[in-house]
PDB file of the backbone (N, CA, C, O) and the ligand in Angstrom, with CONECT records:
HET     ZN  A 101       1
ATOM      1  N   MET A   1       0.852  -1.183   0.000  1.00  0.00           N
ATOM      2  CA  MET A   1       0.000   0.000   0.000  1.00  0.00           C
ATOM      3  C   MET A   1       0.890   1.236   0.000  1.00  0.00           C
ATOM      4  O   MET A   1       1.937   1.290   0.644  1.00  0.00           O
ATOM      5  N   THR A   2       0.426   2.208  -0.742  1.00  0.00           N
ATOM      6  CA  THR A   2       1.185   3.437  -0.871  1.00  0.00           C
ATOM      7  C   THR A   2       0.268   4.604  -0.564  1.00  0.00           C
ATOM      8  O   THR A   2      -0.920   4.580  -0.883  1.00  0.00           O
ATOM      9  N   LEU A   3       0.832   5.621   0.058  1.00  0.00           N
ATOM     10  CA  LEU A   3       0.058   6.815   0.366  1.00  0.00           C
ATOM     11  C   LEU A   3      -0.025   7.704  -0.855  1.00  0.00           C
ATOM     12  O   LEU A   3       0.992   8.011  -1.478  1.00  0.00           O
ATOM     13  N   TYR A   4      -1.226   8.117  -1.198  1.00  0.00           N
ATOM     14  CA  TYR A   4      -1.445   9.076  -2.275  1.00  0.00           C
ATOM     15  C   TYR A   4      -2.113  10.298  -1.671  1.00  0.00           C
ATOM     16  O   TYR A   4      -2.940  10.202  -0.764  1.00  0.00           O
ATOM     17  N   GLU A   5      -1.725  11.455  -2.206  1.00  0.00           N
ATOM     18  CA  GLU A   5      -2.253  12.698  -1.665  1.00  0.00           C
ATOM     19  C   GLU A   5      -3.405  13.196  -2.524  1.00  0.00           C
ATOM     20  O   GLU A   5      -3.324  13.224  -3.752  1.00  0.00           O
ATOM     21  N   TYR A   6      -4.463  13.582  -1.857  1.00  0.00           N
ATOM     22  CA  TYR A   6      -5.639  14.145  -2.512  1.00  0.00           C
ATOM     23  C   TYR A   6      -5.929  15.493  -1.879  1.00  0.00           C
ATOM     24  O   TYR A   6      -5.516  15.766  -0.752  1.00  0.00           O
ATOM     25  N   ARG A   7      -6.641  16.331  -2.613  1.00  0.00           N
ATOM     26  CA  ARG A   7      -6.956  17.673  -2.125  1.00  0.00           C
ATOM     27  C   ARG A   7      -8.470  17.801  -1.958  1.00  0.00           C
ATOM     28  O   ARG A   7      -9.236  17.598  -2.900  1.00  0.00           O
ATOM     29  N   CYS A   8      -8.875  18.141  -0.740  1.00  0.00           N
ATOM     30  CA  CYS A   8     -10.285  18.337  -0.436  1.00  0.00           C
ATOM     31  C   CYS A   8     -10.513  19.829  -0.198  1.00  0.00           C
ATOM     32  O   CYS A   8      -9.695  20.496   0.436  1.00  0.00           O
ATOM     33  N   ALA A   9     -11.633  20.348  -0.713  1.00  0.00           N
ATOM     34  CA  ALA A   9     -11.927  21.765  -0.552  1.00  0.00           C
ATOM     35  C   ALA A   9     -12.211  22.112   0.910  1.00  0.00           C
ATOM     36  O   ALA A   9     -11.958  23.239   1.337  1.00  0.00           O
ATOM     37  N   ALA A  10     -12.727  21.166   1.669  1.00  0.00           N
ATOM     38  CA  ALA A  10     -13.072  21.436   3.072  1.00  0.00           C
ATOM     39  C   ALA A  10     -11.961  21.017   4.027  1.00  0.00           C
ATOM     40  O   ALA A  10     -11.694  21.714   5.007  1.00  0.00           O
ATOM     41  N   CYS A  11     -11.310  19.885   3.755  1.00  0.00           N
ATOM     42  CA  CYS A  11     -10.332  19.327   4.715  1.00  0.00           C
ATOM     43  C   CYS A  11      -8.881  19.582   4.315  1.00  0.00           C
ATOM     44  O   CYS A  11      -7.967  19.162   5.024  1.00  0.00           O
ATOM     45  N   ASP A  12      -8.658  20.256   3.205  1.00  0.00           N
ATOM     46  CA  ASP A  12      -7.314  20.513   2.699  1.00  0.00           C
ATOM     47  C   ASP A  12      -6.691  19.204   2.208  1.00  0.00           C
ATOM     48  O   ASP A  12      -7.314  18.505   1.409  1.00  0.00           O
ATOM     49  N   ALA A  13      -5.507  18.857   2.648  1.00  0.00           N
ATOM     50  CA  ALA A  13      -4.808  17.679   2.126  1.00  0.00           C
ATOM     51  C   ALA A  13      -5.300  16.418   2.823  1.00  0.00           C
ATOM     52  O   ALA A  13      -5.473  16.380   4.041  1.00  0.00           O
ATOM     53  N   VAL A  14      -5.520  15.383   2.006  1.00  0.00           N
ATOM     54  CA  VAL A  14      -5.972  14.095   2.531  1.00  0.00           C
ATOM     55  C   VAL A  14      -5.050  13.033   1.945  1.00  0.00           C
ATOM     56  O   VAL A  14      -4.770  13.046   0.746  1.00  0.00           O
ATOM     57  N   GLU A  15      -4.579  12.115   2.783  1.00  0.00           N
ATOM     58  CA  GLU A  15      -3.743  11.023   2.310  1.00  0.00           C
ATOM     59  C   GLU A  15      -4.528   9.721   2.395  1.00  0.00           C
ATOM     60  O   GLU A  15      -5.100   9.390   3.433  1.00  0.00           O
ATOM     61  N   LEU A  16      -4.542   8.991   1.284  1.00  0.00           N
ATOM     62  CA  LEU A  16      -5.271   7.724   1.220  1.00  0.00           C
ATOM     63  C   LEU A  16      -4.336   6.630   0.751  1.00  0.00           C
ATOM     64  O   LEU A  16      -3.424   6.876  -0.038  1.00  0.00           O
ATOM     65  N   ASN A  17      -4.562   5.434   1.230  1.00  0.00           N
ATOM     66  CA  ASN A  17      -3.755   4.266   0.861  1.00  0.00           C
ATOM     67  C   ASN A  17      -4.376   3.538  -0.316  1.00  0.00           C
ATOM     68  O   ASN A  17      -5.566   3.222  -0.313  1.00  0.00           O
ATOM     69  N   PHE A  18      -3.549   3.276  -1.329  1.00  0.00           N
ATOM     70  CA  PHE A  18      -3.969   2.470  -2.472  1.00  0.00           C
ATOM     71  C   PHE A  18      -2.789   1.613  -2.908  1.00  0.00           C
ATOM     72  O   PHE A  18      -1.638   1.895  -2.575  1.00  0.00           O
ATOM     73  N   VAL A  19      -3.093   0.581  -3.644  1.00  0.00           N
ATOM     74  CA  VAL A  19      -2.052  -0.244  -4.229  1.00  0.00           C
ATOM     75  C   VAL A  19      -1.365   0.585  -5.316  1.00  0.00           C
ATOM     76  O   VAL A  19      -2.005   1.368  -6.018  1.00  0.00           O
ATOM     77  N   ILE A  20      -0.068   0.399  -5.438  1.00  0.00           N
ATOM     78  CA  ILE A  20       0.701   1.172  -6.417  1.00  0.00           C
ATOM     79  C   ILE A  20       0.120   0.960  -7.811  1.00  0.00           C
ATOM     80  O   ILE A  20      -0.092  -0.172  -8.246  1.00  0.00           O
ATOM     81  N   GLY A  21      -0.128   2.055  -8.495  1.00  0.00           N
ATOM     82  CA  GLY A  21      -0.654   2.005  -9.856  1.00  0.00           C
ATOM     83  C   GLY A  21      -2.160   1.868  -9.941  1.00  0.00           C
ATOM     84  O   GLY A  21      -2.709   1.856 -11.043  1.00  0.00           O
ATOM     85  N   GLN A  22      -2.845   1.764  -8.813  1.00  0.00           N
ATOM     86  CA  GLN A  22      -4.296   1.605  -8.844  1.00  0.00           C
ATOM     87  C   GLN A  22      -5.012   2.732  -8.107  1.00  0.00           C
ATOM     88  O   GLN A  22      -6.174   2.586  -7.729  1.00  0.00           O
ATOM     89  N   ALA A  23      -4.330   3.847  -7.900  1.00  0.00           N
ATOM     90  CA  ALA A  23      -4.955   4.981  -7.221  1.00  0.00           C
ATOM     91  C   ALA A  23      -5.854   5.716  -8.207  1.00  0.00           C
ATOM     92  O   ALA A  23      -5.401   6.097  -9.286  1.00  0.00           O
ATOM     93  N   PRO A  24      -7.120   5.920  -7.853  1.00  0.00           N
ATOM     94  CA  PRO A  24      -8.027   6.632  -8.760  1.00  0.00           C
ATOM     95  C   PRO A  24      -7.727   8.129  -8.782  1.00  0.00           C
ATOM     96  O   PRO A  24      -7.090   8.654  -7.869  1.00  0.00           O
ATOM     97  N   GLN A  25      -8.185   8.806  -9.822  1.00  0.00           N
ATOM     98  CA  GLN A  25      -7.970  10.246  -9.944  1.00  0.00           C
ATOM     99  C   GLN A  25      -8.818  11.020  -8.946  1.00  0.00           C
ATOM    100  O   GLN A  25      -8.450  12.123  -8.540  1.00  0.00           O
ATOM    101  N   SER A  26      -9.954  10.447  -8.546  1.00  0.00           N
ATOM    102  CA  SER A  26     -10.781  11.075  -7.523  1.00  0.00           C
ATOM    103  C   SER A  26     -11.281   9.989  -6.578  1.00  0.00           C
ATOM    104  O   SER A  26     -11.443   8.829  -6.958  1.00  0.00           O
ATOM    105  N   ALA A  27     -11.515  10.395  -5.355  1.00  0.00           N
ATOM    106  CA  ALA A  27     -11.978   9.447  -4.337  1.00  0.00           C
ATOM    107  C   ALA A  27     -12.867  10.199  -3.366  1.00  0.00           C
ATOM    108  O   ALA A  27     -13.042  11.413  -3.475  1.00  0.00           O
ATOM    109  N   GLU A  28     -13.425   9.465  -2.414  1.00  0.00           N
ATOM    110  CA  GLU A  28     -14.291  10.082  -1.423  1.00  0.00           C
ATOM    111  C   GLU A  28     -13.451  10.474  -0.214  1.00  0.00           C
ATOM    112  O   GLU A  28     -12.651   9.682   0.282  1.00  0.00           O
ATOM    113  N   CYS A  29     -13.639  11.682   0.245  1.00  0.00           N
ATOM    114  CA  CYS A  29     -12.896  12.176   1.401  1.00  0.00           C
ATOM    115  C   CYS A  29     -13.368  11.438   2.652  1.00  0.00           C
ATOM    116  O   CYS A  29     -14.570  11.368   2.907  1.00  0.00           O
ATOM    117  N   PRO A  30     -12.429  10.882   3.441  1.00  0.00           N
ATOM    118  CA  PRO A  30     -12.846  10.186   4.659  1.00  0.00           C
ATOM    119  C   PRO A  30     -13.358  11.144   5.743  1.00  0.00           C
ATOM    120  O   PRO A  30     -14.023  10.714   6.685  1.00  0.00           O
ATOM    121  N   GLY A  31     -13.049  12.435   5.612  1.00  0.00           N
ATOM    122  CA  GLY A  31     -13.466  13.393   6.628  1.00  0.00           C
ATOM    123  C   GLY A  31     -14.856  13.951   6.412  1.00  0.00           C
ATOM    124  O   GLY A  31     -15.652  14.024   7.348  1.00  0.00           O
ATOM    125  N   CYS A  32     -15.161  14.353   5.157  1.00  0.00           N
ATOM    126  CA  CYS A  32     -16.441  15.010   4.903  1.00  0.00           C
ATOM    127  C   CYS A  32     -17.277  14.292   3.833  1.00  0.00           C
ATOM    128  O   CYS A  32     -18.447  14.624   3.647  1.00  0.00           O
ATOM    129  N   GLY A  33     -16.707  13.338   3.147  1.00  0.00           N
ATOM    130  CA  GLY A  33     -17.481  12.587   2.162  1.00  0.00           C
ATOM    131  C   GLY A  33     -17.511  13.208   0.785  1.00  0.00           C
ATOM    132  O   GLY A  33     -18.101  12.629  -0.127  1.00  0.00           O
ATOM    133  N   ARG A  34     -16.899  14.360   0.598  1.00  0.00           N
ATOM    134  CA  ARG A  34     -16.862  14.994  -0.728  1.00  0.00           C
ATOM    135  C   ARG A  34     -15.892  14.254  -1.639  1.00  0.00           C
ATOM    136  O   ARG A  34     -15.057  13.468  -1.191  1.00  0.00           O
ATOM    137  N   GLN A  35     -16.027  14.526  -2.908  1.00  0.00           N
ATOM    138  CA  GLN A  35     -15.086  13.987  -3.878  1.00  0.00           C
ATOM    139  C   GLN A  35     -13.795  14.793  -3.800  1.00  0.00           C
ATOM    140  O   GLN A  35     -13.822  16.024  -3.817  1.00  0.00           O
ATOM    141  N   VAL A  36     -12.680  14.103  -3.716  1.00  0.00           N
ATOM    142  CA  VAL A  36     -11.380  14.766  -3.659  1.00  0.00           C
ATOM    143  C   VAL A  36     -10.598  14.397  -4.904  1.00  0.00           C
ATOM    144  O   VAL A  36     -10.756  13.302  -5.443  1.00  0.00           O
ATOM    145  N   ARG A  37      -9.755  15.311  -5.358  1.00  0.00           N
ATOM    146  CA  ARG A  37      -8.948  15.084  -6.560  1.00  0.00           C
ATOM    147  C   ARG A  37      -7.527  14.775  -6.160  1.00  0.00           C
ATOM    148  O   ARG A  37      -6.981  15.332  -5.208  1.00  0.00           O
ATOM    149  N   ARG A  38      -6.951  13.872  -6.918  1.00  0.00           N
ATOM    150  CA  ARG A  38      -5.576  13.470  -6.646  1.00  0.00           C
ATOM    151  C   ARG A  38      -4.621  14.582  -7.058  1.00  0.00           C
ATOM    152  O   ARG A  38      -4.786  15.199  -8.110  1.00  0.00           O
ATOM    153  N   VAL A  39      -3.633  14.826  -6.227  1.00  0.00           N
ATOM    154  CA  VAL A  39      -2.582  15.786  -6.551  1.00  0.00           C
ATOM    155  C   VAL A  39      -1.250  15.037  -6.486  1.00  0.00           C
ATOM    156  O   VAL A  39      -1.096  14.065  -5.747  1.00  0.00           O
ATOM    157  N   PHE A  40      -0.325  15.506  -7.259  1.00  0.00           N
ATOM    158  CA  PHE A  40       0.984  14.865  -7.281  1.00  0.00           C
ATOM    159  C   PHE A  40       1.919  15.606  -6.347  1.00  0.00           C
ATOM    160  O   PHE A  40       2.055  16.827  -6.423  1.00  0.00           O
ATOM    161  N   SER A  41       2.552  14.867  -5.478  1.00  0.00           N
ATOM    162  CA  SER A  41       3.493  15.446  -4.532  1.00  0.00           C
ATOM    163  C   SER A  41       4.793  14.665  -4.623  1.00  0.00           C
ATOM    164  O   SER A  41       4.793  13.517  -5.067  1.00  0.00           O
ATOM    165  N   PRO A  42       5.892  15.262  -4.213  1.00  0.00           N
ATOM    166  CA  PRO A  42       7.172  14.555  -4.296  1.00  0.00           C
ATOM    167  C   PRO A  42       7.196  13.362  -3.346  1.00  0.00           C
ATOM    168  O   PRO A  42       6.650  13.432  -2.245  1.00  0.00           O
ATOM    169  N   PRO A  43       7.824  12.276  -3.767  1.00  0.00           N
ATOM    170  CA  PRO A  43       7.914  11.125  -2.867  1.00  0.00           C
ATOM    171  C   PRO A  43       8.818  11.439  -1.692  1.00  0.00           C
ATOM    172  O   PRO A  43       9.712  12.280  -1.789  1.00  0.00           O
ATOM    173  N   ARG A  44       8.585  10.773  -0.607  1.00  0.00           N
ATOM    174  CA  ARG A  44       9.351  11.016   0.618  1.00  0.00           C
ATOM    175  C   ARG A  44      10.587  10.129   0.645  1.00  0.00           C
ATOM    176  O   ARG A  44      10.763   9.303   1.540  1.00  0.00           O
ATOM    177  N   LEU A  45      11.423  10.317  -0.340  1.00  0.00           N
ATOM    178  CA  LEU A  45      12.619   9.485  -0.434  1.00  0.00           C
ATOM    179  C   LEU A  45      13.703   9.918   0.539  1.00  0.00           C
ATOM    180  O   LEU A  45      14.588   9.134   0.883  1.00  0.00           O
ATOM    181  N   SER A  46      13.631  11.177   0.985  1.00  0.00           N
ATOM    182  CA  SER A  46      14.693  11.669   1.857  1.00  0.00           C
ATOM    183  C   SER A  46      14.696  10.975   3.207  1.00  0.00           C
ATOM    184  O   SER A  46      15.734  10.911   3.865  1.00  0.00           O
ATOM    185  N   ILE A  47      13.546  10.453   3.634  1.00  0.00           N
ATOM    186  CA  ILE A  47      13.499   9.796   4.938  1.00  0.00           C
ATOM    187  C   ILE A  47      13.503   8.280   4.808  1.00  0.00           C
ATOM    188  O   ILE A  47      13.468   7.572   5.814  1.00  0.00           O
ATOM    189  N   ALA A  48      13.545   7.774   3.575  1.00  0.00           N
ATOM    190  CA  ALA A  48      13.536   6.317   3.390  1.00  0.00           C
ATOM    191  C   ALA A  48      14.794   5.711   3.992  1.00  0.00           C
ATOM    192  O   ALA A  48      15.897   6.206   3.760  1.00  0.00           O
ATOM    193  N   GLY A  49      14.638   4.669   4.742  1.00  0.00           N
ATOM    194  CA  GLY A  49      15.767   3.984   5.345  1.00  0.00           C
ATOM    195  C   GLY A  49      16.159   4.512   6.713  1.00  0.00           C
ATOM    196  O   GLY A  49      16.984   3.904   7.395  1.00  0.00           O
ATOM    197  N   THR A  50      15.587   5.620   7.122  1.00  0.00           N
ATOM    198  CA  THR A  50      15.929   6.166   8.426  1.00  0.00           C
ATOM    199  C   THR A  50      15.082   5.494   9.506  1.00  0.00           C
ATOM    200  O   THR A  50      14.099   4.815   9.210  1.00  0.00           O
ATOM    201  N   SER A  51      15.475   5.693  10.740  1.00  0.00           N
ATOM    202  CA  SER A  51      14.712   5.099  11.834  1.00  0.00           C
ATOM    203  C   SER A  51      13.323   5.719  11.919  1.00  0.00           C
ATOM    204  O   SER A  51      12.370   5.048  12.312  1.00  0.00           O
ATOM    205  N   ALA A  52      13.200   6.985  11.558  1.00  0.00           N
ATOM    206  CA  ALA A  52      11.875   7.624  11.574  1.00  0.00           C
ATOM    207  C   ALA A  52      10.962   6.981  10.539  1.00  0.00           C
ATOM    208  O   ALA A  52       9.781   6.755  10.801  1.00  0.00           O
ATOM    209  N   TYR A  53      11.502   6.691   9.380  1.00  0.00           N
ATOM    210  CA  TYR A  53      10.713   6.047   8.326  1.00  0.00           C
ATOM    211  C   TYR A  53      10.318   4.639   8.751  1.00  0.00           C
ATOM    212  O   TYR A  53       9.183   4.219   8.523  1.00  0.00           O
ATOM    213  N   LYS A  54      11.245   3.902   9.369  1.00  0.00           N
ATOM    214  CA  LYS A  54      10.925   2.547   9.830  1.00  0.00           C
ATOM    215  C   LYS A  54       9.836   2.587  10.893  1.00  0.00           C
ATOM    216  O   LYS A  54       8.968   1.715  10.933  1.00  0.00           O
ATOM    217  N   LEU A  55       9.883   3.598  11.751  1.00  0.00           N
ATOM    218  CA  LEU A  55       8.851   3.738  12.775  1.00  0.00           C
ATOM    219  C   LEU A  55       7.503   4.024  12.135  1.00  0.00           C
ATOM    220  O   LEU A  55       6.499   3.419  12.510  1.00  0.00           O
ATOM    221  N   LEU A  56       7.469   4.950  11.163  1.00  0.00           N
ATOM    222  CA  LEU A  56       6.215   5.270  10.482  1.00  0.00           C
ATOM    223  C   LEU A  56       5.688   4.070   9.712  1.00  0.00           C
ATOM    224  O   LEU A  56       4.494   3.774   9.746  1.00  0.00           O
ATOM    225  N   ASP A  57       6.585   3.384   9.021  1.00  0.00           N
ATOM    226  CA  ASP A  57       6.185   2.219   8.230  1.00  0.00           C
ATOM    227  C   ASP A  57       5.689   1.098   9.133  1.00  0.00           C
ATOM    228  O   ASP A  57       4.693   0.444   8.825  1.00  0.00           O
ATOM    229  N   GLY A  58       6.384   0.872  10.251  1.00  0.00           N
ATOM    230  CA  GLY A  58       5.976  -0.170  11.182  1.00  0.00           C
ATOM    231  C   GLY A  58       4.645   0.156  11.845  1.00  0.00           C
ATOM    232  O   GLY A  58       3.838  -0.739  12.092  1.00  0.00           O
ATOM    233  N   THR A  59       4.413   1.428  12.132  1.00  0.00           N
ATOM    234  CA  THR A  59       3.158   1.841  12.741  1.00  0.00           C
ATOM    235  C   THR A  59       2.006   1.655  11.768  1.00  0.00           C
ATOM    236  O   THR A  59       0.940   1.170  12.147  1.00  0.00           O
ATOM    237  N   ALA A  60       2.217   2.038  10.514  1.00  0.00           N
ATOM    238  CA  ALA A  60       1.167   1.866   9.511  1.00  0.00           C
ATOM    239  C   ALA A  60       0.902   0.393   9.245  1.00  0.00           C
ATOM    240  O   ALA A  60      -0.246  -0.018   9.075  1.00  0.00           O
ATOM    241  N   LYS A  61       1.958  -0.395   9.211  1.00  0.00           N
ATOM    242  CA  LYS A  61       1.792  -1.824   8.950  1.00  0.00           C
ATOM    243  C   LYS A  61       1.067  -2.505  10.101  1.00  0.00           C
ATOM    244  O   LYS A  61       0.226  -3.375   9.875  1.00  0.00           O
ATOM    245  N   SER A  62       1.384  -2.119  11.331  1.00  0.00           N
ATOM    246  CA  SER A  62       0.738  -2.768  12.472  1.00  0.00           C
ATOM    247  C   SER A  62      -0.747  -2.432  12.542  1.00  0.00           C
ATOM    248  O   SER A  62      -1.519  -3.178  13.146  1.00  0.00           O
ATOM    249  N   ALA A  63      -1.160  -1.318  11.934  1.00  0.00           N
ATOM    250  CA  ALA A  63      -2.578  -0.971  11.926  1.00  0.00           C
ATOM    251  C   ALA A  63      -3.360  -1.907  11.020  1.00  0.00           C
ATOM    252  O   ALA A  63      -4.526  -2.203  11.282  1.00  0.00           O
ATOM    253  N   HIS A  64      -2.719  -2.374   9.952  1.00  0.00           N
ATOM    254  CA  HIS A  64      -3.408  -3.233   8.993  1.00  0.00           C
ATOM    255  C   HIS A  64      -3.063  -4.702   9.190  1.00  0.00           C
ATOM    256  O   HIS A  64      -3.904  -5.571   8.961  1.00  0.00           O
ATOM    257  N   GLU A  65      -1.853  -4.983   9.607  1.00  0.00           N
ATOM    258  CA  GLU A  65      -1.397  -6.362   9.760  1.00  0.00           C
ATOM    259  C   GLU A  65      -0.730  -6.527  11.122  1.00  0.00           C
ATOM    260  O   GLU A  65       0.495  -6.620  11.200  1.00  0.00           O
ATOM    261  N   PRO A  66      -1.519  -6.565  12.197  1.00  0.00           N
ATOM    262  CA  PRO A  66      -0.880  -6.701  13.510  1.00  0.00           C
ATOM    263  C   PRO A  66      -0.178  -8.043  13.640  1.00  0.00           C
ATOM    264  O   PRO A  66      -0.636  -9.060  13.120  1.00  0.00           O
ATOM    265  N   GLU A  67       0.930  -8.019  14.338  1.00  0.00           N
ATOM    266  CA  GLU A  67       1.681  -9.250  14.543  1.00  0.00           C
ATOM    267  C   GLU A  67       0.932 -10.155  15.507  1.00  0.00           C
ATOM    268  O   GLU A  67       0.332  -9.693  16.478  1.00  0.00           O
ATOM    269  N   VAL A  68       0.975 -11.427  15.229  1.00  0.00           N
ATOM    270  CA  VAL A  68       0.301 -12.404  16.077  1.00  0.00           C
ATOM    271  C   VAL A  68       1.246 -12.797  17.206  1.00  0.00           C
ATOM    272  O   VAL A  68       2.381 -13.210  16.970  1.00  0.00           O
ATOM    273  N   VAL A  69       0.764 -12.664  18.422  1.00  0.00           N
ATOM    274  CA  VAL A  69       1.560 -13.030  19.580  1.00  0.00           C
ATOM    275  C   VAL A  69       1.045 -14.361  20.096  1.00  0.00           C
ATOM    276  O   VAL A  69      -0.143 -14.500  20.385  1.00  0.00           O
ATOM    277  N   SER A  70       1.932 -15.340  20.213  1.00  0.00           N
ATOM    278  CA  SER A  70       1.504 -16.659  20.652  1.00  0.00           C
ATOM    279  C   SER A  70       1.808 -16.910  22.125  1.00  0.00           C
ATOM    280  O   SER A  70       1.386 -17.928  22.676  1.00  0.00           O
ATOM    281  N   GLY A  71       2.525 -16.010  22.762  1.00  0.00           N
ATOM    282  CA  GLY A  71       2.839 -16.207  24.170  1.00  0.00           C
ATOM    283  C   GLY A  71       3.599 -15.020  24.721  1.00  0.00           C
ATOM    284  O   GLY A  71       3.861 -14.038  24.025  1.00  0.00           O
ATOM    285  N   LEU A  72       3.936 -15.137  25.965  1.00  0.00           N
ATOM    286  CA  LEU A  72       4.695 -14.073  26.603  1.00  0.00           C
ATOM    287  C   LEU A  72       6.133 -14.095  26.095  1.00  0.00           C
ATOM    288  O   LEU A  72       6.675 -15.158  25.792  1.00  0.00           O
ATOM    289  N   PRO A  73       6.734 -12.939  26.007  1.00  0.00           N
ATOM    290  CA  PRO A  73       8.136 -12.940  25.600  1.00  0.00           C
ATOM    291  C   PRO A  73       8.995 -13.603  26.668  1.00  0.00           C
ATOM    292  O   PRO A  73       8.864 -13.300  27.853  1.00  0.00           O
ATOM    293  N   GLY A  74       9.854 -14.487  26.257  1.00  0.00           N
ATOM    294  CA  GLY A  74      10.704 -15.218  27.195  1.00  0.00           C
ATOM    295  C   GLY A  74      12.038 -14.547  27.387  1.00  0.00           C
ATOM    296  O   GLY A  74      12.410 -13.621  26.667  1.00  0.00           O
ATOM    297  N   ARG A  75      12.732 -15.032  28.361  1.00  0.00           N
ATOM    298  CA  ARG A  75      14.070 -14.500  28.591  1.00  0.00           C
ATOM    299  C   ARG A  75      15.016 -15.180  27.617  1.00  0.00           C
ATOM    300  O   ARG A  75      14.962 -16.393  27.411  1.00  0.00           O
ATOM    301  N   THR A  76      15.838 -14.414  27.056  1.00  0.00           N
ATOM    302  CA  THR A  76      16.814 -14.980  26.123  1.00  0.00           C
ATOM    303  C   THR A  76      18.163 -15.038  26.814  1.00  0.00           C
ATOM    304  O   THR A  76      18.519 -14.170  27.612  1.00  0.00           O
ATOM    305  N   ALA A  77      18.885 -16.063  26.492  1.00  0.00           N
ATOM    306  CA  ALA A  77      20.224 -16.205  27.059  1.00  0.00           C
ATOM    307  C   ALA A  77      21.129 -15.131  26.472  1.00  0.00           C
ATOM    308  O   ALA A  77      21.005 -14.782  25.298  1.00  0.00           O
ATOM    309  N   PRO A  78      22.022 -14.617  27.275  1.00  0.00           N
ATOM    310  CA  PRO A  78      22.929 -13.597  26.740  1.00  0.00           C
ATOM    311  C   PRO A  78      23.788 -14.186  25.617  1.00  0.00           C
ATOM    312  O   PRO A  78      24.231 -15.333  25.670  1.00  0.00           O
ATOM    313  N   LYS A  79      23.993 -13.373  24.632  1.00  0.00           N
ATOM    314  CA  LYS A  79      24.779 -13.835  23.485  1.00  0.00           C
ATOM    315  C   LYS A  79      26.240 -14.024  23.884  1.00  0.00           C
ATOM    316  O   LYS A  79      26.840 -13.167  24.532  1.00  0.00           O
ATOM    317  N   GLN A  80      26.792 -15.159  23.486  1.00  0.00           N
ATOM    318  CA  GLN A  80      28.205 -15.381  23.731  1.00  0.00           C
ATOM    319  C   GLN A  80      28.983 -14.823  22.547  1.00  0.00           C
ATOM    320  O   GLN A  80      28.611 -14.971  21.383  1.00  0.00           O
ATOM    321  N   ARG A  81      30.040 -14.200  22.899  1.00  0.00           N
ATOM    322  CA  ARG A  81      30.854 -13.601  21.844  1.00  0.00           C
ATOM    323  C   ARG A  81      31.966 -14.561  21.489  1.00  0.00           C
ATOM    324  O   ARG A  81      32.715 -15.012  22.355  1.00  0.00           O
ATOM    325  N   TYR A  82      32.063 -14.861  20.241  1.00  0.00           N
ATOM    326  CA  TYR A  82      33.117 -15.730  19.755  1.00  0.00           C
ATOM    327  C   TYR A  82      34.053 -14.929  18.871  1.00  0.00           C
ATOM    328  O   TYR A  82      33.639 -14.049  18.117  1.00  0.00           O
ATOM    329  N   THR A  83      35.271 -15.247  18.984  1.00  0.00           N
ATOM    330  CA  THR A  83      36.249 -14.623  18.127  1.00  0.00           C
ATOM    331  C   THR A  83      37.153 -15.702  17.556  1.00  0.00           C
ATOM    332  O   THR A  83      37.397 -16.732  18.185  1.00  0.00           O
ATOM    333  N   HIS A  84      37.624 -15.456  16.404  1.00  0.00           N
ATOM    334  CA  HIS A  84      38.512 -16.418  15.749  1.00  0.00           C
ATOM    335  C   HIS A  84      39.950 -15.917  15.690  1.00  0.00           C
ATOM    336  O   HIS A  84      40.816 -16.541  15.076  1.00  0.00           O
ATOM    337  N   ASN A  85      40.181 -14.811  16.319  1.00  0.00           N
ATOM    338  CA  ASN A  85      41.527 -14.272  16.338  1.00  0.00           C
ATOM    339  C   ASN A  85      42.368 -15.079  17.329  1.00  0.00           C
ATOM    340  O   ASN A  85      42.012 -15.130  18.507  1.00  0.00           O
ATOM    341  N   PRO A  86      43.484 -15.720  16.900  1.00  0.00           N
ATOM    342  CA  PRO A  86      44.293 -16.536  17.813  1.00  0.00           C
ATOM    343  C   PRO A  86      44.888 -15.745  18.971  1.00  0.00           C
ATOM    344  O   PRO A  86      45.171 -16.326  20.019  1.00  0.00           O
ATOM    345  N   LEU A  87      45.083 -14.465  18.821  1.00  0.00           N
ATOM    346  CA  LEU A  87      45.630 -13.657  19.913  1.00  0.00           C
ATOM    347  C   LEU A  87      44.658 -13.552  21.079  1.00  0.00           C
ATOM    348  O   LEU A  87      45.072 -13.345  22.220  1.00  0.00           O
ATOM    349  N   HIS A  88      43.388 -13.691  20.802  1.00  0.00           N
ATOM    350  CA  HIS A  88      42.394 -13.567  21.865  1.00  0.00           C
ATOM    351  C   HIS A  88      42.375 -14.793  22.779  1.00  0.00           C
ATOM    352  O   HIS A  88      41.793 -14.738  23.863  1.00  0.00           O
ATOM    353  N   ARG A  89      43.000 -15.898  22.362  1.00  0.00           N
ATOM    354  CA  ARG A  89      43.041 -17.104  23.208  1.00  0.00           C
ATOM    355  C   ARG A  89      43.884 -16.874  24.464  1.00  0.00           C
ATOM    356  O   ARG A  89      43.707 -17.553  25.475  1.00  0.00           O
ATOM    357  N   LYS A  90      44.779 -15.933  24.388  1.00  0.00           N
ATOM    358  CA  LYS A  90      45.661 -15.674  25.524  1.00  0.00           C
ATOM    359  C   LYS A  90      45.008 -14.749  26.553  1.00  0.00           C
ATOM    360  O   LYS A  90      45.528 -14.579  27.655  1.00  0.00           O
ATOM    361  N   LEU A  91      43.905 -14.171  26.203  1.00  0.00           N
ATOM    362  CA  LEU A  91      43.240 -13.264  27.127  1.00  0.00           C
ATOM    363  C   LEU A  91      42.602 -14.047  28.268  1.00  0.00           C
ATOM    364  O   LEU A  91      42.182 -15.188  28.072  1.00  0.00           O
ATOM    365  N   PRO A  92      42.522 -13.449  29.461  1.00  0.00           N
ATOM    366  CA  PRO A  92      41.896 -14.149  30.595  1.00  0.00           C
ATOM    367  C   PRO A  92      40.409 -14.398  30.329  1.00  0.00           C
ATOM    368  O   PRO A  92      39.724 -13.592  29.698  1.00  0.00           O
ATOM    369  N   ARG A  93      39.946 -15.519  30.821  1.00  0.00           N
ATOM    370  CA  ARG A  93      38.535 -15.902  30.665  1.00  0.00           C
ATOM    371  C   ARG A  93      37.701 -15.221  31.745  1.00  0.00           C
ATOM    372  O   ARG A  93      38.181 -15.006  32.858  1.00  0.00           O
ATOM    373  N   PRO A  94      36.479 -14.889  31.429  1.00  0.00           N
ATOM    374  CA  PRO A  94      35.623 -14.248  32.448  1.00  0.00           C
ATOM    375  C   PRO A  94      35.176 -15.251  33.498  1.00  0.00           C
ATOM    376  O   PRO A  94      34.455 -14.891  34.428  1.00  0.00           O
TER     377      PRO A  94
HETATM  378 ZN    ZN A 101     -12.986  16.497   3.129  1.00  0.00          ZN2+
END
């Protein structure tokens, strides 16, 4: 799903989710029910890959596809660090 921007005379800018390439030129405004026209806006590529984008994407995804939880989160064993450097064998063990 991709966000497309539409312009409503009463609500100003409205963003609606559609499948890429299937966004109609006009749609119904979710706020007032009027017909809104699609406007072209620059893609938000500047924030792609950032933690803010991942947070926004994860939040939007969880609204439509919540993760299924099958139980309580368990305690995980601390990760053991392994090294293959032979010099590290001489170091004292914890
Ligand atoms: Zn509206």
